[in-house]
C-alpha atoms as an extended CHARMM CRD file, in Angstrom:
* protein
*
       132  EXT
         1         1  MET       CA            -20.0790000000      -27.2500000000        1.3470000000  PROA      1               0.0000000000
         2         2  TYR       CA            -16.3500000000      -27.3910000000        0.6280000000  PROA      2               0.0000000000
         3         3  PRO       CA            -14.1250000000      -30.4120000000        1.1330000000  PROA      3               0.0000000000
         4         4  LEU       CA            -11.8360000000      -30.0700000000        4.1440000000  PROA      4               0.0000000000
         5         5  SER       CA             -8.7000000000      -29.7980000000        1.9850000000  PROA      5               0.0000000000
         6         6  THR       CA            -10.1880000000      -26.8830000000        0.0010000000  PROA      6               0.0000000000
         7         7  LEU       CA            -11.3700000000      -25.1470000000        3.1610000000  PROA      7               0.0000000000
         8         8  SER       CA             -7.9800000000      -25.4200000000        4.8440000000  PROA      8               0.0000000000
         9         9  ARG       CA             -6.2470000000      -24.0780000000        1.7330000000  PROA      9               0.0000000000
        10        10  ARG       CA             -8.6310000000      -21.1330000000        1.6320000000  PROA      10              0.0000000000
        11        11  THR       CA             -8.0400000000      -20.2540000000        5.2720000000  PROA      11              0.0000000000
        12        12  CYS       CA             -4.2610000000      -20.5510000000        4.9600000000  PROA      12              0.0000000000
        13        13  HSD       CA             -3.9320000000      -17.9350000000        2.2270000000  PROA      13              0.0000000000
        14        14  ALA       CA             -2.6750000000      -14.6620000000        3.6560000000  PROA      14              0.0000000000
        15        15  THR       CA             -3.9800000000      -11.3410000000        2.5940000000  PROA      15              0.0000000000
        16        16  MET       CA             -2.5440000000       -7.9520000000        3.3750000000  PROA      16              0.0000000000
        17        17  TRP       CA             -5.0560000000       -7.6470000000        6.2080000000  PROA      17              0.0000000000
        18        18  SER       CA             -4.2940000000      -10.8830000000        8.0620000000  PROA      18              0.0000000000
        19        19  ILE       CA             -1.4790000000      -12.8790000000        9.6280000000  PROA      19              0.0000000000
        20        20  GLN       CA             -0.1120000000      -15.9820000000        7.9800000000  PROA      20              0.0000000000
        21        21  ARG       CA              1.5520000000      -18.6350000000       10.1070000000  PROA      21              0.0000000000
        22        22  ARG       CA              3.9430000000      -20.9830000000        8.3860000000  PROA      22              0.0000000000
        23        23  PRO       CA              6.0490000000      -23.7370000000        9.9270000000  PROA      23              0.0000000000
        24        24  LEU       CA              9.7420000000      -23.0050000000       10.4540000000  PROA      24              0.0000000000
        25        25  SER       CA             10.7910000000      -26.6310000000       10.5780000000  PROA      25              0.0000000000
        26        26  SER       CA              9.3770000000      -30.0770000000       11.1920000000  PROA      26              0.0000000000
        27        27  ASN       CA              8.4320000000      -29.2270000000       14.8020000000  PROA      27              0.0000000000
        28        28  ASN       CA              5.5210000000      -26.9700000000       15.7390000000  PROA      28              0.0000000000
        29        29  GLN       CA              7.3210000000      -23.6130000000       15.6640000000  PROA      29              0.0000000000
        30        30  THR       CA              5.6220000000      -20.9830000000       13.5520000000  PROA      30              0.0000000000
        31        31  ALA       CA              6.6030000000      -17.5940000000       12.1930000000  PROA      31              0.0000000000
        32        32  VAL       CA              4.2840000000      -14.6520000000       11.7450000000  PROA      32              0.0000000000
        33        33  LYS       CA              4.1690000000      -12.8800000000        8.4020000000  PROA      33              0.0000000000
        34        34  PRO       CA              3.3300000000       -9.2860000000        9.3300000000  PROA      34              0.0000000000
        35        35  GLY       CA              0.2020000000       -7.7720000000        7.8790000000  PROA      35              0.0000000000
        36        36  PHE       CA             -1.6610000000       -4.5410000000        8.4800000000  PROA      36              0.0000000000
        37        37  ARG       CA             -3.5820000000       -5.8500000000       11.4910000000  PROA      37              0.0000000000
        38        38  SER       CA             -0.5540000000       -7.3700000000       13.1880000000  PROA      38              0.0000000000
        39        39  MET       CA              1.4070000000       -4.1470000000       12.7100000000  PROA      39              0.0000000000
        40        40  MET       CA             -1.4900000000       -2.1590000000       14.1780000000  PROA      40              0.0000000000
        41        41  LYS       CA             -1.6190000000       -4.5020000000       17.1860000000  PROA      41              0.0000000000
        42        42  GLU       CA              2.1160000000       -4.2440000000       17.7700000000  PROA      42              0.0000000000
        43        43  TYR       CA              2.7910000000       -0.5390000000       17.0280000000  PROA      43              0.0000000000
        44        44  GLY       CA             -0.6540000000        1.0850000000       17.0080000000  PROA      44              0.0000000000
        45        45  LYS       CA             -0.9900000000        4.7290000000       16.0480000000  PROA      45              0.0000000000
        46        46  PRO       CA              2.7200000000        5.2910000000       15.2650000000  PROA      46              0.0000000000
        47        47  PHE       CA              2.5320000000        2.6910000000       12.4830000000  PROA      47              0.0000000000
        48        48  LEU       CA             -0.6830000000        4.1920000000       11.1130000000  PROA      48              0.0000000000
        49        49  VAL       CA              0.7990000000        7.7060000000       11.1010000000  PROA      49              0.0000000000
        50        50  TYR       CA              4.0440000000        6.4980000000        9.4940000000  PROA      50              0.0000000000
        51        51  TRP       CA              2.2800000000        4.4150000000        6.8240000000  PROA      51              0.0000000000
        52        52  THR       CA             -0.1440000000        7.2410000000        6.0150000000  PROA      52              0.0000000000
        53        53  GLY       CA              2.7480000000        9.7070000000        5.7990000000  PROA      53              0.0000000000
        54        54  VAL       CA              4.6500000000        7.4680000000        3.3980000000  PROA      54              0.0000000000
        55        55  TRP       CA              1.4570000000        7.0110000000        1.3510000000  PROA      55              0.0000000000
        56        56  ALA       CA              0.9240000000       10.7770000000        1.1710000000  PROA      56              0.0000000000
        57        57  CYS       CA              4.5550000000       11.4680000000        0.2400000000  PROA      57              0.0000000000
        58        58  THR       CA              4.5000000000        8.9440000000       -2.5930000000  PROA      58              0.0000000000
        59        59  GLY       CA              1.1720000000       10.4020000000       -3.7190000000  PROA      59              0.0000000000
        60        60  VAL       CA              2.5960000000       13.9270000000       -3.8960000000  PROA      60              0.0000000000
        61        61  LEU       CA              5.7120000000       12.6860000000       -5.6880000000  PROA      61              0.0000000000
        62        62  THR       CA              3.6010000000       10.6970000000       -8.1430000000  PROA      62              0.0000000000
        63        63  TYR       CA              1.3880000000       13.6970000000       -8.8560000000  PROA      63              0.0000000000
        64        64  GLY       CA              4.4990000000       15.8150000000       -9.3920000000  PROA      64              0.0000000000
        65        65  ALA       CA              5.9170000000       13.2800000000      -11.8250000000  PROA      65              0.0000000000
        66        66  VAL       CA              2.6440000000       13.0390000000      -13.7680000000  PROA      66              0.0000000000
        67        67  SER       CA              2.3300000000       16.8350000000      -13.8850000000  PROA      67              0.0000000000
        68        68  TYR       CA              5.9730000000       17.2120000000      -14.9230000000  PROA      68              0.0000000000
        69        69  ALA       CA              5.4190000000       14.8060000000      -17.8240000000  PROA      69              0.0000000000
        70        70  GLY       CA              2.8870000000       17.2860000000      -19.1660000000  PROA      70              0.0000000000
        71        71  PRO       CA             -0.8710000000       17.4740000000      -19.2070000000  PROA      71              0.0000000000
        72        72  ASP       CA             -1.1840000000       15.9370000000      -22.6670000000  PROA      72              0.0000000000
        73        73  VAL       CA              0.6130000000       12.7010000000      -21.7150000000  PROA      73              0.0000000000
        74        74  ALA       CA             -2.0380000000       11.6220000000      -19.2060000000  PROA      74              0.0000000000
        75        75  LEU       CA             -4.7970000000       13.0580000000      -21.4210000000  PROA      75              0.0000000000
        76        76  ARG       CA             -3.6410000000       11.0140000000      -24.4350000000  PROA      76              0.0000000000
        77        77  GLY       CA             -3.3670000000        7.9130000000      -22.2580000000  PROA      77              0.0000000000
        78        78  VAL       CA             -6.9250000000        8.2760000000      -21.0130000000  PROA      78              0.0000000000
        79        79  GLN       CA             -8.2040000000        8.9680000000      -24.5340000000  PROA      79              0.0000000000
        80        80  GLN       CA             -6.4290000000        5.8410000000      -25.8220000000  PROA      80              0.0000000000
        81        81  LEU       CA             -8.4450000000        3.8580000000      -23.2700000000  PROA      81              0.0000000000
        82        82  GLY       CA            -11.5650000000        5.0620000000      -25.0770000000  PROA      82              0.0000000000
        83        83  VAL       CA            -12.7670000000        7.7110000000      -22.6190000000  PROA      83              0.0000000000
        84        84  ASN       CA            -14.4710000000       10.7200000000      -24.1920000000  PROA      84              0.0000000000
        85        85  THR       CA            -12.8890000000       13.5360000000      -22.1490000000  PROA      85              0.0000000000
        86        86  GLU       CA            -15.1890000000       16.2670000000      -23.4890000000  PROA      86              0.0000000000
        87        87  GLU       CA            -18.3350000000       14.3620000000      -22.5440000000  PROA      87              0.0000000000
        88        88  TRP       CA            -17.1240000000       13.8980000000      -18.9590000000  PROA      88              0.0000000000
        89        89  ASP       CA            -15.6570000000       17.4270000000      -18.7090000000  PROA      89              0.0000000000
        90        90  LEU       CA            -12.2470000000       16.0280000000      -17.8200000000  PROA      90              0.0000000000
        91        91  THR       CA             -9.6540000000       18.7380000000      -17.5650000000  PROA      91              0.0000000000
        92        92  PRO       CA             -5.9250000000       17.9220000000      -17.6210000000  PROA      92              0.0000000000
        93        93  ALA       CA             -5.7200000000       18.6700000000      -13.8710000000  PROA      93              0.0000000000
        94        94  LYS       CA             -8.4820000000       16.1560000000      -13.0900000000  PROA      94              0.0000000000
        95        95  ILE       CA             -6.8650000000       13.5550000000      -15.3190000000  PROA      95              0.0000000000
        96        96  ASN       CA             -3.4350000000       14.1240000000      -13.7400000000  PROA      96              0.0000000000
        97        97  THR       CA             -4.9600000000       13.6680000000      -10.2910000000  PROA      97              0.0000000000
        98        98  ALA       CA             -6.7800000000       10.4720000000      -11.2850000000  PROA      98              0.0000000000
        99        99  VAL       CA             -3.6800000000        8.9970000000      -12.9450000000  PROA      99              0.0000000000
       100       100  ALA       CA             -1.5050000000        9.9250000000       -9.9530000000  PROA      100             0.0000000000
       101       101  VAL       CA             -3.9480000000        8.2980000000       -7.5150000000  PROA      101             0.0000000000
       102       102  ALA       CA             -4.0830000000        5.1370000000       -9.6470000000  PROA      102             0.0000000000
       103       103  ILE       CA             -0.2910000000        4.9120000000       -9.8730000000  PROA      103             0.0000000000
       104       104  ASN       CA              0.0360000000        5.6090000000       -6.1450000000  PROA      104             0.0000000000
       105       105  GLU       CA             -2.3020000000        2.7320000000       -5.3480000000  PROA      105             0.0000000000
       106       106  MET       CA             -0.3580000000        0.4290000000       -7.6830000000  PROA      106             0.0000000000
       107       107  LEU       CA              2.7690000000        1.2100000000       -5.6460000000  PROA      107             0.0000000000
       108       108  GLU       CA              1.2210000000       -0.2700000000       -2.4760000000  PROA      108             0.0000000000
       109       109  PRO       CA              2.7710000000       -3.7670000000       -2.9060000000  PROA      109             0.0000000000
       110       110  ILE       CA              6.1720000000       -2.0690000000       -2.8900000000  PROA      110             0.0000000000
       111       111  ARG       CA              5.4180000000        0.5770000000       -0.2420000000  PROA      111             0.0000000000
       112       112  PHE       CA              3.8080000000       -1.6800000000        2.3950000000  PROA      112             0.0000000000
       113       113  PRO       CA              6.7230000000       -4.1240000000        2.8590000000  PROA      113             0.0000000000
       114       114  ILE       CA              9.1140000000       -1.1890000000        3.0990000000  PROA      114             0.0000000000
       115       115  CYS       CA              6.9110000000        0.3630000000        5.8010000000  PROA      115             0.0000000000
       116       116  VAL       CA              6.7270000000       -2.9380000000        7.6680000000  PROA      116             0.0000000000
       117       117  ALA       CA             10.5060000000       -3.3480000000        7.5460000000  PROA      117             0.0000000000
       118       118  THR       CA             11.2990000000        0.2130000000        8.6390000000  PROA      118             0.0000000000
       119       119  THR       CA              8.5620000000        0.7830000000       11.2430000000  PROA      119             0.0000000000
       120       120  PRO       CA             10.5560000000       -0.6060000000       14.2090000000  PROA      120             0.0000000000
       121       121  MET       CA             13.4560000000        1.7790000000       13.4740000000  PROA      121             0.0000000000
       122       122  VAL       CA             11.1740000000        4.7730000000       12.9790000000  PROA      122             0.0000000000
       123       123  VAL       CA              9.2100000000        4.0610000000       16.1790000000  PROA      123             0.0000000000
       124       124  ARG       CA             12.4310000000        3.6200000000       18.1980000000  PROA      124             0.0000000000
       125       125  PHE       CA             13.8210000000        6.8620000000       16.7590000000  PROA      125             0.0000000000
       126       126  PHE       CA             10.7430000000        8.9200000000       17.6440000000  PROA      126             0.0000000000
       127       127  ARG       CA             10.3650000000        7.3170000000       21.0830000000  PROA      127             0.0000000000
       128       128  GLY       CA             13.9930000000        8.2580000000       21.7440000000  PROA      128             0.0000000000
       129       129  LEU       CA             13.2350000000       11.8500000000       20.7200000000  PROA      129             0.0000000000
       130       130  MET       CA             10.1900000000       11.9380000000       23.0130000000  PROA      130             0.0000000000
       131       131  ARG       CA             12.2760000000       10.8630000000       26.0420000000  PROA      131             0.0000000000
       132       132  ARG       CA             14.6960000000       13.7490000000       25.6790000000  PROA      132             0.0000000000
């Protein structure tokens, strides 16, 4: 199949959905690079609710920005890509929504690390509110 060196390189690559372990020093200590699964194991539903809320907020803000730019801006952009908007019955509202969703998904590499870094504070804050 694959040589051992290729196989080990393939298994060591981290994706957003897994945990990567990398050595801290010459001894056997390892650090965990947080991913979606490790955050779900550690924080559970609070992380999922927080991450989904941040995703929805950026989606609404992105849609607002695209709509504020004007319906013809997104329409011209889609037409420049070669899409026949009359054939597909694409209205400016549909195009704005599609462009906003695409931009929102492109923001994920920025949004996810921010969520990972701020989740412990947010969970502590809400757990403190629940105790009162």
